N, C-alpha and C positions, 0 to 999 in steps of 0.2 A: 793744909791737910795734916792731921795729927801723925806723930811718929808711932802711935800705938794703934794697930788694926786688930780685928778679930779673926780667929780661926775657929770654925765650928765643925766638929766631926759628929754627924748625926747617925752614922752607921746606916744599915739598910732600911729603906722605907718603901712604901708602895710607889708605883710609877707616877700616879696622879699627885700624891703628896710630895714627892720629890720636886715636881715642877712647881707646885703651889708654894712650897717653902722657898725655892729660889726666887720666885716672883715677889713673895712677901718680904724677904730680906732685902731684895733690890729696892723695893718701894721705901722701906725704912731708911736705907742708906741714902737714896736720892733725896729724901726729905730732911736729911741731916740729923735724924734721930739716932742712927747707928753709924759707927765708923765703917770704913772700907772693910769688906768681909770676904774671907776665903772659906768656902764650905767644902768639906770632903764627905762623900757618902757612897752608898751602894744601893742595890736593888733587891727587894724582898722576894721577887719572883721574876721569871723571864719576862722581858718587856721589849717593845720596839717603840722608839720615839721618832716622830717625823718632824721635819723642820716647819717653821711657821708658815712658809710660803709653799711648801711641798703638797702635791696632790695626794689625797688618801687613796686614790685609784692605783697608786704604785703598789699598795699593800694587797696581799691575798688575805682579805679579812676573814674569810671562812677558815682558812688554815690556822690563822692566829687564834680564833675563838675555839676551834676544835682542840688545839694544843695548849690552851690556857696561857697564851702569850698576851699580856696586857698591852694595849695600844694607847698611846698618849701623844698629843701634839705639844711640841716645845714652844716656849715663848721666843726662843732664838731661831735664827734661820738655819741654813745648812740642810744636809740630807739625812736620810734615815739611819739610825743606829740600833743594832740589836744588843740589848743590855743583858749580860749574863755574868761572867766571871771577870769583873773589872773594878777599877777605882774610878770614881767620877768626881769632878771638881766643878765648882762654880765660883765666880768672882764678881763682886758687886762694888762699884765705886762711883763717886760723883765725877762729872765731866765739865762742870761749869768753869773750873779753873784748876791749876795744878798740872801734874805730869800726865794726866789722862785727858787733857782738854784739846789735844792736837789732832783729833779725828780718828776715824775707824782704823786705818792701816797702821798709824803710829801706836795706837793702844794695843792692837793685835801683836805688833812687833815686840812691845815691852813685855807683855804677858808671856809671849812665846820665849823670850830670852830667859825668863825665870824658870819656865818648864824645862827648857833645854839644859839649863844649869843643874836642875834637879836630876835629870837623867845622867848628866856627866858625873855628878857626885855618886850616883849609883853604879858607876863603872862602865857606862855606855858611851858611845860616840854619836850623839844626835846631830841631825842637820835640820835647820828650820827654813821653810820656804819664805823668803823675804822679798822676792821680786813681785811687784804689783802686777795683777792680771791685766793683760792687754788683749789684742785681737788674737784669736785662736784659729788654727787650721781645723778642717773638718774632723780629722782624727782626734785632735785635742778637745774639740767640742764634745765629742762622744764620751771622752773620759770625764770631762767636767760635768756632763749632764747625767752621769750615773746616779740612780736613786740611792745607792748605798754610800754612806759617808766614807768608809774605809776602802772603797774602790775609786775614790776621787781625791784630788789634791787641791788644797786651797791655801791662800796666803796665810802665813803665820803658823801653819800646822807642822808637825814634827815627825821625822822619820829616822830610822836607824838602819844602816846598810840598804838604803832605798826602799825600806818597808815602813809604811805609815804606822806609827805607834800611838799618836795622840791626835784625835780629831776634835776640833773646837768650832763653836759658832757663837755669834754675838747678837744681842739686842741692844739698840741704842735709843735713848730718849734725849730730849734737849738738855737734861740735867744729870744724866747718868748712864751707865752701861751695865749689862749683865752678860758675862761670858760663861758658857757651859762647855765642858770637855769630857771626853771619854778616853780612858786609858785601859784597854783590855789586857788582862793577864793571859787568858786563853780564848780561842775563837772557835765557836761551833759553826764552821763554814757551811756545812750541809744544811743545817736548820736555818741559818741566816739567809741562805739563798732561797729557801722555800717560802720565805715571808713575802716574796714579791711576785707580782703578776708577770712582770717582764724578766726574762732570763736570757739576755743577749749574750753572745759568745764573748764579747769583750770583758764581761764580768770575770771570766775564768782564766785570764791570761797568766796570772801569778797567784800563788796561794796566799790566803790571809793567815797571819800568825799573830800571837800575842807576846807580851813581854816574857812570859814563862819560857818560851822557846828560845828567846834571845839571851835571857839572864835567869837560868833555872833557880838560882839561889836567892833571887830578889823576893822579899816578902812584902806584904801590904804595909805593915808597920814601918819597914825600912823606907819604902817609897813615900809614905806620908811624911816621915821625918825629913827626907831630902827635899820634898816640895816645900815644907815649912821653912827650912833653912835657906833654900834658894830664894824664896820670896823675900825673906828678911834681908838677905845680902843684896839682892837686885834692887830693892826699893828703899833700902836703908831705914827699915822700920822694925818694930817688934810686934810679933803676932801673939796676942793674948788668947789663951784657950777660953772658950765661952760656949754658951748655948743660945738658941733663939729666945728673944724676949717674949713675954706673954702677949704683947700686941702683935708681934710677928706670927706667933703660933695661932692666934685668933684669926688673923687675916688669912693665914695659910689654910686653915680648916674651912673658911668660907670659900676661898678660891678652889679648894679641892672639890667641895660639894657642888658649887655653882658653875664651875668652869671646866676643870680638868677631868672630871668624871662625866661630863656632859657630852653626848655624841654630837651635839650641834657644834661644839668646839672642835672635837677630834676629827670629825668628818666634814668640816665646813667647806673644804675644797676637794 
C-alpha cells in the first residue's frame, strides 16, 4: 500500500450525490485505480440517511416530504442519521492485503483510533467502544435496536463524557471497504425525533448534543485539519489534497440518477 493517500474535501452536496460519490470513489479504490481515500463533506439541505439494512418504515415519510427533508439509503449499514449541521467523512481502502485485511472489527478499531486522536488534538477526551458485541440483555437490545444512530452504541464509535459524538457504519466487499461517519456540530433533536414513526420512551433518556456544546470554539476547518493530521500519524502516510477523477464523477452521476434518487432503492425495505 502506497504511503501517499488522497484527501478530498467536496464541501456540501445533495444527499443522493453524497452517497453516489462515496460509492464511486470506493469502486475506484477497490479496483486499484485510486489510492486509499479520505473524503470530507457536508449536506446541501436537511437530509436523513438510513442504513443499508434498515426498514424505511422507521421513517415518517410524510413528515420528511412536507418539511423538505431529503431521504436517502446509504450503501453502509447502521441506523438512521439526521444530517444537518455536521462534518461527514468517508474512507475507502482495499482489504485484500495490508493493514485493513484483518476483518471488520480490526478495521473499525484502526479507523476509530485515528478519529479519537483527531478529537484529542482538538482538546477533547474521547473514548472509543472497542469491546466486540456479544449477547445482550433485553434492556441492552432495546438500546441497540434504536432506529436513530446517535441513540445507539456500536463497536468503534466514539463518545466524549459518555455522549456519542461520532457515528460510523461500514460496507465491506471481498476486495475493499467503505466507512461513512457523521460528526454533528449541533443537533436539532426535536426535528430529528419527528422523522420517525416510532417514538419510544427510551429515545429520550438523555439529550442529544453536538460538538459545539462540548467545544464551543472548535471550527469546521480546525476539525478537518486535526482529522487529516491524525490519519497521517496513525497510518504513517501522507494525505495529498485532491478531487474526484473524471471517471469517479461520471460513475457518481450515473449512480445518483439510477440508484440513489430512485425510490426503489430508498424504500426497498
